[in-house]
C-alpha positions, 0 to 999 in steps of 0.5 A: 042161227044155229050151229049145224051140228056133227049129224047134219055131216054124218049123213049121205054126201049127196044129201048133206050138199043138197041140205046146205044150200040156204045154210050160213057160213059163218067165219069171225075174223078179228071179231067181225063175223063174215057171213054168206049163205051157201048157194052151190056146191059139189059133192065128192062121194068117197074114195071110188070117186074118181073126182074126188081128192080121196080116190088117190088115197090118204095122203098128208093133204087128203087124210082131213077128207077120211074123217071125223065128218063136220071138219073142214078140208081146206086146200090150195090150187094152182098154187094160189087159191083155196077151196073149202069142203066140209067132211061127211059120211063115216070115217074112214070114207074119204067123202066131201062137199065143196062151198062153190059160192056164196050169197054175201049176208054180212061183212062180205066185200069182193066176189064170192062166186067160185071157191076160190072167190068165196074163200078169198072174201070169207079170209078161209086159207090152210090154217083152218084145214082140219078146223072144226065146224063146230067151233066157234070161229068158224062154223056153218049155221041154219037161219030156220028161214023157209026153204022155197027154191028150186035146186038144180042138179048139174055135172062138176065143174073142172074135173073131166079128167075123172071117166064116168065121174066127170058127167055125174051130177053132184053139183047142186044150187039155188035155181036163178040165184045171182050168186052161183059161178055158173049156169 
């Protein structure tokens, strides 16, 4: 496996969201590598995307979304669930990809189908916000295995408030993968 370079993230957010499918999220906790294959993502394409946190402008919470690319944007929802995103595109754009589901590969216990469950199983919390994904303890890697699946595109989940952006097909998952959060 090789760690993804910063140039992987510094591209169009939709391309990154699709290309993350099949990659491995790795978090080393107390010397043990927790590893999961990314099977579901959602693209938040910039400050003009009304479903993106960045649409409200640069705030202490969203500053990491505005770059540079290749960093983790971790936030808390409902006061109890963490979500992890990877920051994409050029600095100042405000784009990121939410990781929605993982297929367990190594040292993962519990459910990983859904962004909050994924973070719990991977021991991801606010301490990893603004963490460089090129680090040695938290990163995304390619195992160089052939990618031979179909990718399904659907509307994102839980963004009904986003007007015309609510129905855009910016959620991507590996077809027929049992670890996807919702079909």
